[in-house]
C-alpha positions as CSV (number, residue, x, y, z in Angstrom):
1,M,0.1,-0.3,-0.2
2,E,1.2,3.4,-1.2
3,P,1.9,5.7,1.9
4,G,-0.3,8.5,2.5
5,L,1.2,11.9,0.7
6,K,1.0,13.8,4.0
7,E,2.9,11.4,6.0
8,I,5.5,11.4,2.7
9,T,5.8,15.6,3.3
10,H,6.2,15.4,7.4
11,Q,9.0,12.2,6.7
12,V,10.5,13.7,4.4
13,A,11.1,17.1,5.9
14,G,12.1,15.5,9.1
15,V,15.1,13.5,7.5
16,A,16.4,16.2,5.8
17,R,16.4,18.8,8.9
18,E,18.0,15.6,10.9
19,L,21.0,15.7,7.9
20,L,21.0,19.3,7.6
21,E,21.8,19.7,11.5
22,V,24.3,16.6,11.4
23,A,26.3,18.2,8.4
24,E,26.3,22.1,10.1
25,L,25.5,23.3,6.7
26,R,25.6,27.0,6.6
27,P,23.1,29.3,5.1
28,G,23.7,29.4,1.1
29,R,25.5,25.7,1.3
30,I,23.8,23.6,-1.1
31,L,21.8,20.1,-0.6
32,V,21.2,17.6,-3.5
33,V,18.3,15.5,-3.1
34,G,17.6,12.5,-5.7
35,C,14.7,10.4,-5.6
36,S,12.4,7.3,-7.1
37,T,9.0,7.6,-6.1
38,S,8.3,4.4,-7.4
39,E,10.7,2.6,-5.0
40,I,8.7,5.2,-2.2
41,A,5.5,3.5,-3.6
42,G,7.0,-0.2,-3.4
43,H,8.2,-0.5,-7.2
44,K,11.6,-0.8,-9.7
45,I,13.2,2.3,-10.1
46,G,11.4,4.2,-13.0
47,T,8.4,2.2,-13.4
48,S,5.6,3.9,-12.1
49,S,6.6,7.4,-10.9
50,S,4.0,9.6,-9.5
51,L,3.9,13.9,-10.0
52,D,1.7,13.7,-6.5
53,M,4.2,11.9,-4.8
54,G,6.9,13.9,-6.5
55,R,5.1,17.0,-4.9
56,A,4.8,15.8,-1.4
57,V,8.3,15.4,-1.6
58,V,9.1,18.3,-2.7
59,E,7.3,20.0,-0.2
60,G,9.3,18.3,2.6
61,L,12.3,19.3,1.6
62,L,11.5,23.3,0.7
63,K,10.2,23.4,4.3
64,A,13.4,22.2,5.6
65,A,16.0,24.2,3.1
66,S,14.3,27.1,3.5
67,E,14.5,26.8,7.0
68,A,18.3,26.4,7.4
69,Q,18.5,28.9,4.0
70,V,20.0,26.5,1.8
71,Y,19.8,25.9,-1.9
72,L,17.7,22.7,-3.1
73,A,19.1,21.2,-5.9
74,A,16.9,18.2,-7.1
75,Q,18.6,15.5,-9.4
76,C,16.8,14.4,-12.8
77,C,16.5,10.6,-13.4
78,E,19.2,8.9,-16.0
79,H,17.3,10.3,-19.3
80,L,18.8,13.8,-18.3
81,N,21.8,12.7,-17.5
82,R,21.0,13.5,-13.5
83,A,20.9,17.0,-15.0
84,L,19.5,19.0,-11.6
85,V,16.6,21.3,-11.1
86,V,18.0,24.4,-9.0
87,E,16.9,28.2,-8.4
88,A,18.4,30.7,-11.0
89,Q,20.3,32.5,-7.5
90,A,21.9,29.2,-6.9
91,A,22.9,29.0,-10.2
92,E,24.5,32.2,-10.5
93,A,26.0,32.3,-7.0
94,Y,28.1,29.0,-8.0
95,G,28.6,29.8,-11.6
96,L,26.5,26.7,-12.7
97,E,26.6,25.5,-16.2
98,E,22.9,25.6,-17.6
99,V,21.4,23.2,-19.7
100,T,18.2,24.0,-22.0
101,V,15.4,21.6,-21.2
102,I,12.3,21.0,-18.7
103,P,11.6,18.1,-16.6
104,A,9.1,15.8,-17.0
105,V,7.7,12.8,-15.4
106,K,8.7,10.3,-18.2
107,A,11.9,12.3,-18.9
108,G,13.6,13.7,-15.7
109,G,11.3,12.5,-13.2
110,A,8.6,12.9,-10.7
111,L,11.1,15.0,-7.8
112,A,12.8,17.2,-11.1
113,T,9.3,18.1,-12.6
114,A,7.4,18.9,-9.0
115,A,10.7,20.5,-8.5
116,Y,10.7,22.9,-11.2
117,E,6.9,23.7,-10.7
118,A,7.6,24.8,-7.2
119,F,10.8,26.9,-7.3
120,H,10.3,30.6,-7.9
121,R,12.8,30.8,-10.7
122,P,14.0,27.6,-11.8
123,V,16.9,26.6,-13.9
124,V,18.4,23.0,-14.9
125,V,21.9,22.6,-15.0
126,A,24.3,19.8,-15.9
127,G,26.3,19.3,-12.4
128,I,27.2,20.4,-9.0
129,Q,29.3,20.0,-5.7
130,A,26.4,19.9,-3.5
131,H,27.5,19.9,0.5
132,A,25.5,17.2,1.7
133,G,22.8,14.5,0.0
134,L,19.8,12.6,0.1
135,D,19.1,9.6,-1.7
136,I,15.5,8.2,-1.7
137,G,15.3,5.1,-3.6
138,G,18.8,4.9,-4.6
139,T,19.1,7.3,-7.2
140,L,22.8,7.5,-7.1
141,I,23.8,10.9,-6.1
142,G,27.2,10.7,-5.7
143,M,28.2,12.4,-8.7
144,H,27.0,15.7,-7.3
145,L,28.4,15.7,-3.9
146,R,31.7,17.6,-3.7
147,P,35.2,15.6,-2.5
148,V,35.1,14.1,0.6
149,A,31.8,12.1,0.9
150,V,31.0,11.0,4.9
151,P,27.9,8.6,5.4
152,V,25.5,10.2,7.5
153,R,23.2,7.5,9.3
154,L,19.8,9.0,9.6
155,E,17.1,7.7,12.6
156,V,14.6,6.7,9.9
157,K,16.0,4.1,7.2
158,T,13.0,4.4,4.8
159,I,10.6,6.7,2.9
160,G,7.9,4.5,2.3
161,A,9.7,1.2,0.4
162,A,12.3,3.5,-0.5
163,V,15.6,3.0,1.1
164,L,17.4,6.4,2.7
165,I,21.1,7.2,2.1
166,A,22.4,10.2,3.5
167,A,25.8,12.0,3.4
168,R,27.6,15.0,4.5
169,T,31.0,16.4,2.9
170,R,34.6,17.6,3.9
171,P,37.5,19.0,2.3
172,P,40.0,16.3,1.3
173,L,42.5,15.6,3.7
174,I,45.9,15.4,1.9
175,G,48.7,15.1,4.2
176,G,50.7,17.0,7.0
177,F,49.1,18.4,10.4
178,T,46.0,17.7,10.4
179,P,44.1,19.6,13.1
180,P,42.0,18.0,15.7
181,R,38.5,19.7,16.5
182,P,38.4,21.8,19.2
183,G,38.5,20.3,23.2
184,G,40.2,17.2,22.0
185,C,44.1,16.4,22.7
186,W,46.9,16.3,20.7
187,T,49.2,13.2,22.0
188,T,49.8,12.0,25.3
189,S,53.6,10.8,26.6
190,G,53.0,9.5,30.3
191,S,51.6,12.8,32.2
192,E,52.5,15.3,29.6
193,V,50.4,16.5,27.0
194,K,52.0,18.1,24.1
195,R,50.4,20.5,21.8
196,P,51.8,22.4,18.6
197,A,53.3,25.8,18.6
198,I,50.5,26.3,17.1
199,S,46.4,26.5,17.2
200,P,43.4,25.7,15.2
201,V,40.7,28.4,14.2
202,F,37.7,26.4,13.2
203,E,34.3,27.5,11.9
204,G,32.4,24.7,12.0
205,D,34.0,21.7,10.4
206,A,36.1,24.4,8.2
207,C,40.0,25.2,9.6
208,L,40.3,28.9,8.6
209,G,43.7,29.3,9.9
210,F,46.1,28.9,13.2
211,K,47.4,31.0,16.3
212,A,50.7,31.2,17.9
213,R,50.5,30.0,21.0
214,D,52.7,30.9,24.2
215,E,53.6,27.4,25.1
216,T,54.1,24.1,23.3
217,S,52.8,21.7,26.3
218,V,51.2,21.5,29.6
219,G,51.4,18.9,32.4
220,E,55.2,18.0,33.2
221,S,56.2,20.2,31.1
222,R,55.0,23.8,33.4
223,G,57.9,25.3,35.3
224,R,60.6,23.7,33.4
225,G,61.1,27.0,31.2
226,N,62.4,27.1,28.1
227,H,66.2,26.5,27.1
228,T,67.0,28.3,24.1
229,S,70.5,27.4,22.4
230,K,72.9,29.9,20.7
231,Q,71.6,29.4,17.5
232,G,68.0,30.4,18.9
233,V,66.5,26.7,18.8
234,R,63.9,25.8,21.5
235,E,65.8,22.8,23.4
């Protein structure tokens, strides 16, 4: 039995809010969503699309996105090369490549068609690098997530009969010094906690830079003083 449309809207809004909270998306970031209404209804993807169900999903997504002030990107189906419906403002802000097409249920999918109806100034773009993503029914949104994608385990595992997969993203770690999150220890040696001579400055998950510290360790190092050689190297 197909789930009720109001229940779908409620569930989708809830999982989107949870993902946005976990991902800590700031205003102006992008949430990409792929959805198979066929899978929600318990059918094979692409075989039983429902525009009404697509509208219910979009309604829930827009509630959560507007509350968080983030952009929503609705992925089209494979027939349109998984292009995306976004607001023109998002395309302009991120310099996205527009393509000329208007999604239809049988050529684009119910989600993209409903999003095109609901957005204020909809445009379709070829690709995107979103900051978080929601996949309802195994539609494969990975090509539209920026590196590096990190799985997010949501409390709700399905929407109707469709499996729910979510991800946030983070900047790539490319080696060298990896700053920890605030409040954690760096390294320990006996009772001594060693710290680098710099401290990271964070905003969300992003390290904005570093500031100098007055001391390089606490614990046993306190009271021992700093010894400097003639070459000016601290020993």
